[in-house]
C-alpha positions in Angstrom: -29.4 357.7 147.2 -28.0 355.3 149.7 -25.6 352.6 148.4 -27.0 349.1 148.3 -24.9 348.1 151.3 -26.7 350.7 153.4 -30.1 349.7 152.1 -29.3 346.1 153.1 -28.8 347.2 156.7 -32.3 348.7 156.7 -34.0 345.4 155.8 -34.9 343.3 158.9 -32.9 340.2 159.2 -35.3 337.2 159.6 -34.1 334.0 161.1 -36.3 331.0 160.1 -37.8 329.2 163.0 -36.7 325.6 163.5 -39.0 323.2 161.7 -41.6 321.9 164.1 -40.8 318.4 163.0 -37.4 318.7 164.7 -38.9 318.9 168.2 -39.7 316.2 170.8 -43.3 315.8 171.8 -44.7 314.2 174.9 -48.1 312.5 175.1 -49.6 311.9 178.6 -53.2 312.3 177.5 -55.2 312.5 174.3 -55.1 316.3 174.6 -51.4 316.2 173.9 -51.6 314.3 170.5 -52.3 317.3 168.2 -49.1 319.1 169.2 -46.9 316.0 169.7 -47.5 314.7 166.1 -45.8 317.8 164.8 -42.5 316.4 166.1 -40.4 313.7 164.7 -39.6 312.3 168.2 -42.5 311.5 170.4 -42.5 310.0 173.9 -45.6 308.3 175.2 -46.0 308.4 179.0 -48.3 306.2 181.1 -51.9 307.3 180.8 -55.5 306.0 180.4 -57.1 306.6 177.0 -60.6 308.1 177.3 -63.2 305.4 176.8 -64.8 305.5 173.3 -62.0 307.5 171.7 -59.2 306.3 169.4 -55.6 307.0 170.4 -54.6 308.0 166.8 -51.1 308.9 165.7 -50.8 310.3 162.2 -47.1 310.9 162.0 -44.7 312.8 159.9 -42.4 310.7 157.8 -39.4 309.3 159.7 -40.9 309.9 163.2 -39.6 307.9 166.1 -42.0 307.0 168.9 -40.8 305.8 172.3 -43.3 304.3 174.8 -42.2 305.1 178.3 -45.2 303.8 180.3 -48.2 301.5 180.2 -51.2 302.7 178.2 -54.7 301.6 179.3 -57.9 301.9 177.3 -61.1 302.8 179.1 -64.1 300.6 178.8 -67.0 301.4 176.5 -69.0 299.3 174.0 -68.1 300.8 170.6 -66.6 299.8 167.3 -63.0 301.1 167.8 -60.2 300.8 166.9 -58.5 301.6 170.3 -55.2 302.6 168.7 -54.3 303.7 165.2 -50.9 304.3 163.7 -50.2 306.1 160.4 -47.0 307.4 158.8 -44.1 306.4 156.5 -40.8 305.1 157.7 -41.9 305.1 161.4 -39.9 303.7 164.2 -42.1 302.6 167.1 -40.3 301.4 170.2 -42.7 299.8 172.7 -39.9 299.1 175.2 -42.0 296.3 176.6 -44.7 298.5 178.1 -48.3 297.3 178.1 -51.1 298.4 175.9 -54.0 297.2 178.0 -57.3 296.7 176.2 -59.3 295.7 179.3 -60.6 292.8 177.4 -62.0 291.0 180.4 -64.7 293.7 180.7 -65.9 292.8 177.2 -65.4 289.0 176.9 -68.6 286.9 176.8 -67.5 284.0 174.7 -69.0 285.4 171.5 -66.3 287.8 170.3 -67.4 289.9 167.3 -70.2 287.4 166.5 -72.6 288.9 169.1 -73.1 289.8 172.7 -71.4 293.1 173.8 -70.0 295.4 171.1 -66.2 295.0 171.3 -63.8 297.6 169.8 -61.7 296.0 167.1 -59.1 295.8 166.1 -57.3 296.9 169.2 -54.3 298.3 167.2 -54.7 299.3 163.5 -51.5 299.9 161.5 -51.5 301.9 158.3 -47.9 302.7 158.2 -44.4 301.6 157.1 -41.3 301.2 159.1 -40.6 299.1 162.3 -42.7 298.3 165.4 -40.9 296.6 168.2 -41.4 295.3 171.8 -45.1 296.2 172.2 -46.9 294.2 174.9 -50.6 293.9 174.1 -52.7 292.7 177.1 -56.3 291.5 176.9 -57.5 292.8 173.5 -61.3 293.0 173.5 -61.4 291.1 170.2 -58.8 291.1 167.3 -55.5 292.5 168.4 -53.4 293.8 165.4 -54.7 294.7 162.0 -51.8 295.3 159.5 -52.8 297.2 156.3 -49.5 298.9 155.7 -48.5 301.6 153.3 -45.0 300.3 152.6 -42.5 297.8 154.0 -43.1 297.1 157.6 -41.5 294.8 160.3 -43.0 293.9 163.6 -40.6 292.3 166.0 -40.7 291.3 169.7 -44.5 291.7 169.9 -46.5 290.0 172.7 -50.2 289.4 172.5 -51.3 288.1 175.9 -54.9 287.1 176.0 -54.3 284.1 178.2 -56.9 285.3 180.7 -59.5 284.7 178.0 -58.9 280.9 178.2 -61.1 280.8 181.3 -64.9 281.0 181.3 -66.8 283.8 182.9 -70.4 284.4 183.9 -71.3 285.6 180.4 -69.6 282.7 178.5 -71.0 279.7 180.2 -68.6 276.8 179.9 -66.7 278.4 176.9 -63.6 280.4 177.1 -64.5 284.0 177.7 -62.2 285.3 175.0 -63.2 284.8 171.3 -62.1 286.2 167.9 -58.9 287.4 169.6 -56.7 287.1 166.5 -53.1 288.0 167.0 -52.1 289.5 163.7 -54.6 290.1 160.8 -52.6 291.0 157.7 -54.0 292.6 154.6 -50.9 294.2 153.2 -47.7 293.4 151.3 -44.0 293.5 152.3 -44.8 292.5 155.9 -42.4 290.7 158.3 -43.5 289.5 161.7 -40.8 287.9 163.8 -39.7 286.9 167.3 -43.2 287.5 168.7 -45.6 285.6 171.0 -49.3 285.2 170.8 -51.5 283.5 173.5 -55.2 283.7 172.4 -58.4 282.0 171.4 -58.3 282.4 167.6 -55.8 282.6 164.7 -52.3 283.5 165.8 -51.8 284.9 162.2 -54.5 285.3 159.6 -53.4 286.6 156.2 -56.4 287.9 154.3 -54.5 289.3 151.2 -51.1 290.6 150.2 -47.7 289.4 149.0 -44.1 289.1 150.2 -45.1 288.2 153.8 -42.7 286.5 156.3 -43.9 285.1 159.6 -40.8 283.7 161.3 -39.5 282.5 164.7 -42.8 283.2 166.5 -44.7 281.3 169.3 -48.4 280.7 169.1 -50.3 279.2 172.1 -53.9 278.1 172.8 -55.6 279.5 169.7 -56.3 278.3 166.1 -52.8 278.1 164.8 -51.2 279.9 161.9 -53.6 280.6 159.0 -53.9 282.0 155.6 -57.4 283.2 155.2 -60.2 282.9 155.2 -59.9 284.1 151.6 -63.0 285.9 150.4 -63.8 287.0 146.8 -61.3 288.9 144.6 -58.4 288.5 147.1 -54.9 287.4 146.3 -52.2 286.0 148.6 -48.7 285.2 147.2 -45.1 284.7 148.2 -45.5 283.8 151.9 -42.8 282.3 154.0 -43.8 280.7 157.4 -40.6 279.5 159.1 -39.2 278.6 162.5 -42.5 279.0 164.4 -43.7 277.0 167.3 -47.5 276.3 167.7 -48.7 274.6 170.9 -52.1 273.5 172.4 -54.0 274.9 169.4 -57.0 273.6 167.4 -55.0 273.7 164.1 -51.3 273.8 163.5 -51.0 275.2 160.0 -54.1 276.1 157.9 -55.1 277.7 154.6 -58.8 278.4 154.2 -60.9 280.0 151.5 -64.6 280.7 151.6 -66.6 278.1 149.7 -68.5 280.9 148.0 -65.4 283.0 147.0 -64.6 283.8 143.4 -61.7 285.4 141.6 -59.2 284.7 144.3 -55.9 282.8 144.6 -53.2 281.6 147.1 -49.8 281.0 145.5 -46.2 280.3 146.5 -46.5 279.5 150.2 -43.5 277.8 151.8 -43.4 276.2 155.3 -40.0 275.6 156.7 -38.8 274.4 160.2 -42.0 274.8 162.0 -43.0 272.7 165.0 -46.6 272.1 166.2 -47.6 270.0 169.3 -50.8 269.4 171.2 -53.0 270.1 168.1 -56.5 269.0 168.8 -58.4 269.2 165.5 -56.3 269.4 162.4 -52.5 269.3 162.2 -52.5 270.6 158.6 -55.7 271.8 157.1 -56.0 273.1 153.5 -59.6 273.7 152.8 -61.8 275.5 150.2 -65.0 274.7 152.2 -64.8 277.4 154.8 -66.6 277.9 157.2 -66.7 274.1 157.0 -63.3 272.5 157.6 -63.9 269.4 155.5 -67.1 269.8 153.5 -68.2 270.7 150.0 -65.4 272.9 148.5 -65.9 275.7 146.2 -63.8 276.2 143.1 -63.6 280.0 142.9 -60.2 280.2 144.6 -57.0 278.6 143.3 -54.3 277.2 145.5 -50.8 276.7 143.8 -47.3 276.0 145.0 -48.1 275.1 148.7 -44.8 273.5 149.8 -43.1 272.1 152.9 -39.5 272.4 152.0 -36.2 273.9 153.2 -36.2 272.3 156.6 -38.2 269.9 158.7 -41.7 270.9 159.8 -43.1 268.5 162.5 -46.7 268.3 163.6 -47.9 266.2 166.6 -51.7 266.0 167.2 -53.8 264.5 169.8 -55.1 261.0 169.1 -58.6 262.1 168.0 -57.4 264.8 165.7 -56.9 264.5 161.9 -53.3 264.9 161.1 -53.7 266.2 157.5 -56.8 267.2 155.6 -56.7 268.7 152.1 -60.1 269.7 150.9 -59.8 271.1 147.4 -62.5 271.7 144.8 -62.1 269.9 141.5 -59.4 271.6 139.4 -58.8 274.4 141.9 -55.6 273.1 143.5 -53.0 273.0 140.7 -49.4 271.9 140.2 -47.4 269.4 142.3 -46.9 270.4 145.9 -43.6 269.3 147.5 -44.2 268.2 151.1 -41.0 266.3 151.5 -40.0 268.1 154.7 -43.3 267.5 156.6 -43.7 264.9 159.3 -47.0 264.3 161.2 -47.8 262.0 164.1 -50.2 261.3 166.9 -53.6 261.4 165.3 -55.8 259.9 162.5 -55.1 259.9 158.8 -57.3 262.6 157.2 -58.4 262.8 153.5 -56.5 264.4 150.7 -58.8 265.3 147.8 -58.0 266.9 144.4 -54.4 267.8 145.2 -51.1 266.4 143.8 -48.7 266.1 146.7 -45.2 264.6 146.4 -42.8 263.4 149.1 -45.3 262.8 151.8 -47.5 260.0 153.1 -49.6 259.9 156.3 
């Protein structure tokens, strides 16, 4: 019988292959995605995404993605999304390169309300981690949809739909771009900061979620910074909107719930150090009458702790705009709201109904 040491020499010595997640993958077409997502470092080169297909990244935990060239999406009328990001603790470095949605080929002044079928959202995020320096150009309709799986921060984002401000042959005299929301948020623990949106709809629209920060951003030409519209059985809480600049928009700051909504609430919203100028319809609009702005409010959504504190928020409207409108249903806006750090000017006094507001007069 051989000694055990000799037997050991007869057993093949197997060296484990390096884990595939330790490699670097490169994507220069959709054909590269399957292999690339096995790696924890991925480089995206410039390429055109096949029309009618989603550029989908389902990433291993801790993956870093580096964009190294512009990504253009081919034109096709379909539902979308154009791009989808999934994964935990992801680091996505856009490096300022463009994600071009070819929106002008879709725009007809109707957005997602009719006309051509427009893929939306352009970029769908179901991930946690950080996303930085992504330049979104000409989204067909809504740009970013955030339905994150854990804490996420978006910083240095640009949404440039400025071309949609002009009319085209399909839109008549209306702007060609429509429903081009910048950020639609339906998640919790979300921070969006140091970003810029030029569009024809909400710069930010929070549909549900908690612990949401929107800070030091610039919003131009759209419908301002919004919470809602809130539909049935949705809750929004602990929102901070601070240091933002809104210019040439229909609204400055807005909270809106569907008049038919039930079982919903908006609570603990703080506005600090925001500045809005060139507002054409409503400087501040708090309404439970949506889709009306100032109509017959419902009572199925409660608003509580809506405050302007911690630093001056100033809103300047055009002369024919309402500076402040609060349109609450009976008993559905509760508590005393502190608006001591809000100053409005330029337009008409609006109505404040069924809300107890301290520290502010129009």
